[in-house]
C-alpha positions in Angstrom: -5.1 -87.3 2.6 -3.7 -83.8 2.5 0.1 -83.9 1.9 0.7 -80.3 0.7 -0.8 -76.8 0.9 -1.2 -74.0 -1.6 -1.8 -70.5 -0.1 -3.0 -67.3 -1.7 -1.0 -64.2 -0.7 -3.0 -61.1 -0.3 -5.9 -61.4 2.2 -4.8 -64.9 3.1 -1.3 -64.8 4.5 -0.6 -61.1 4.6 -2.7 -57.9 4.3 -1.9 -54.6 2.7 -2.0 -51.4 4.8 -5.1 -49.3 4.7 -5.6 -46.7 1.9 -5.1 -43.9 4.4 -1.8 -45.4 5.6 -0.7 -46.0 2.0 -1.4 -42.4 1.0 0.0 -40.8 4.2 3.3 -42.7 3.9 3.7 -41.9 0.2 3.0 -38.2 0.8 5.6 -38.1 3.6 8.2 -39.8 1.3 7.5 -37.4 -1.5 7.3 -34.3 0.7 3.8 -33.4 -0.5 1.5 -31.9 2.1 -2.3 -32.0 2.0 -4.8 -30.3 4.2 -6.9 -32.7 6.3 -10.0 -32.3 4.1 -8.0 -32.8 0.8 -6.3 -35.9 2.3 -9.6 -37.4 3.3 -11.1 -36.7 -0.1 -8.1 -38.1 -2.0 -8.2 -41.3 0.2 -11.9 -41.7 -0.5 -11.4 -41.4 -4.3 -8.5 -43.9 -4.3 -10.7 -46.3 -2.4 -13.6 -45.7 -4.8 -11.4 -46.5 -7.8 -9.7 -49.5 -6.2 -6.2 -48.0 -6.8 -4.5 -49.8 -4.0 -3.4 -53.3 -5.1 -4.6 -55.8 -2.5 -7.1 -53.3 -1.2 -10.8 -52.8 -1.8 -12.0 -53.7 -5.3 -12.9 -50.8 -7.6 -16.5 -49.7 -7.3 -16.4 -48.8 -11.0 -13.8 -49.2 -13.7 -13.3 -46.5 -16.4 -14.2 -48.0 -19.8 -10.7 -47.5 -21.2 -9.3 -49.6 -18.4 -11.7 -52.5 -18.4 -9.7 -54.9 -20.6 -6.4 -54.0 -18.8 -8.0 -54.5 -15.4 -9.2 -58.1 -16.2 -5.7 -59.0 -17.5 -3.7 -57.0 -15.0 -2.0 -60.0 -13.3 -0.6 -61.4 -16.6 2.5 -59.2 -16.6 4.4 -56.6 -14.5 3.7 -54.0 -17.2 -0.1 -54.6 -17.2 -0.3 -54.6 -13.4 1.5 -51.3 -13.1 -0.5 -49.8 -15.9 -3.8 -51.0 -14.5 -3.3 -49.6 -11.0 -1.6 -46.5 -12.2 -4.6 -45.9 -14.5 -7.0 -46.3 -11.6 -4.9 -43.8 -9.5 -5.0 -41.3 -12.3 -8.7 -41.7 -12.8 -9.2 -41.1 -9.1 -7.5 -37.7 -9.4 -4.4 -36.9 -7.5 -3.0 -33.6 -6.3 0.4 -34.3 -7.9 1.2 -36.4 -11.0 4.3 -37.9 -9.3 2.1 -39.7 -6.8 0.8 -42.2 -9.4 4.1 -44.1 -9.5 5.1 -43.3 -5.9 1.9 -44.9 -4.6 2.4 -48.0 -6.8 6.0 -48.3 -5.7 5.0 -48.0 -2.0 2.6 -51.0 -2.2 5.5 -53.3 -3.2 7.6 -52.6 -0.1 7.6 -55.1 2.8 6.6 -52.3 5.2 3.2 -52.0 3.3 2.3 -55.6 4.2 1.6 -57.2 7.6 1.2 -60.9 8.2 -1.9 -62.2 9.9 -1.2 -63.2 13.5 -1.3 -66.9 12.8 0.6 -66.9 9.5 4.0 -67.7 10.8 2.8 -70.2 13.4 0.8 -72.0 10.8 3.6 -72.1 8.3 6.0 -73.3 11.0 3.7 -76.0 12.1 3.4 -77.2 8.5 7.2 -77.2 8.2 7.4 -79.2 11.4 5.0 -81.8 10.0 6.9 -82.0 6.8 4.0 -80.6 4.7 5.3 -78.6 1.7 3.9 -75.2 1.0 3.4 -73.2 -2.2 2.3 -69.6 -2.5 0.0 -69.1 -5.5 -0.8 -65.5 -6.3 -2.4 -63.4 -9.0 0.1 -60.6 -8.9 2.3 -58.3 -11.1 5.5 -58.1 -9.1 7.9 -60.3 -7.1 6.6 -60.8 -3.6 9.5 -62.9 -2.4 11.2 -59.9 -0.8 8.1 -59.3 1.3 8.3 -62.9 2.6 12.0 -62.6 3.3 11.5 -59.3 5.2 8.9 -60.9 7.4 10.9 -64.0 8.1 8.5 -66.3 6.1 10.5 -67.1 3.0 12.2 -70.1 4.5 8.8 -71.6 5.3 7.7 -71.6 1.6 8.9 -74.3 -0.8 7.8 -72.6 -4.1 6.1 -69.6 -5.5 3.7 -69.6 -8.5 3.1 -66.0 -9.5 0.8 -65.1 -12.4 3.1 -62.5 -13.9 5.9 -65.0 -14.1 3.7 -67.9 -15.4 1.6 -65.9 -17.8 -1.6 -67.3 -16.4 -3.8 -66.3 -13.6 -6.2 -68.0 -11.2 -8.7 -69.6 -11.7 -6.9 -71.1 -14.7 -6.2 -74.7 -13.7 -2.6 -74.4 -15.1 -1.7 -72.2 -12.1 -2.7 -74.8 -9.6 -1.3 -77.7 -11.7 2.0 -75.9 -11.8 2.1 -75.6 -8.0 1.1 -79.2 -7.5 3.8 -80.4 -9.9 6.4 -78.3 -8.1 5.4 -79.8 -4.8 5.6 -83.2 -6.4 2.1 -84.1 -5.4 -1.2 -85.0 -7.1 -3.9 -82.3 -6.9 -6.2 -84.4 -4.7 -3.5 -84.3 -2.0 -3.0 -80.6 -2.1 -5.2 -78.2 -0.1 -5.8 -74.7 -1.6 -6.3 -71.9 1.0 -7.5 -68.5 -0.2 -10.0 -65.7 0.2 -11.4 -65.4 -3.3 -14.2 -67.9 -4.0 -13.8 -67.6 -7.8 -10.0 -67.3 -8.2 -8.9 -69.7 -5.5 -11.9 -71.9 -5.9 -10.6 -72.7 -9.4 -8.4 -75.3 -7.8 -11.5 -77.5 -7.4 -11.4 -78.1 -11.2 -8.3 -80.2 -10.6 -9.7 -82.1 -7.7 -7.9 -80.0 -5.0 -9.8 -79.6 -1.7 -10.3 -75.9 -0.9 -10.5 -73.9 2.4 -11.6 -70.3 2.4 -10.6 -67.5 4.8 -12.1 -64.0 5.2 -10.1 -61.1 3.7 -10.2 -58.9 6.8 -7.9 -56.4 8.5 -5.1 -58.1 10.4 -6.5 -57.1 13.8 -9.9 -58.6 12.9 -8.7 -62.0 12.0 -6.4 -63.5 14.6 -7.1 -67.1 13.9 -8.4 -67.6 10.3 -5.7 -70.1 9.4 -6.0 -72.4 12.4 -8.8 -74.5 11.1 -6.7 -75.8 8.2 -4.4 -77.6 10.6 -7.5 -79.6 11.8 -8.1 -80.5 8.2 -4.7 -82.1 8.1 -5.2 -84.0 11.3 -2.8 -84.3 14.2 0.8 -85.2 13.8 
């Protein structure tokens, strides 16, 4: 019987803005202007190098960033350095954009909840089912949840940079289950990454996957999990 739920963050409950929106908003904030052709090329390179946290994965990683990339979620410093390094490798028209772009992605305005995120969390709250957000991340996402009116619907956050461990390490899921006061077999893990989120299976947690799609393309990805819990 499922008595609690763990959710991944990016691509599961909320989605980051597009690379084009990310770049355009940061350019406007810094007062930097690019011609249409240069803007399109810069956005293309940022996408190719996977410089947007929560966005498309890098198509290739420079050799000097490989180790840092695989350990990026272990600390705030590693996370900023990894994504800043990818942005630098992509090539930017102004050096100041490296940090400005990174800072932009941590703002609540850069994230949009999926249409059924709040209704699903509210229904879980109504049923008395506790919720943990379990994320591989290098910064504090709580302000994002507060800004979108979701923080009161989450019982605990287990963030890799605070814990010093990242999914699929079982210690991440064990920590969340312990904080919820439940045994793993009674806690459902919901995420979009088969490897990282699927690591919960090692503890005996049931797992439900959703597709990491743009918000307007996934209106009801979380609804099936309520069926897994049964009616109440």
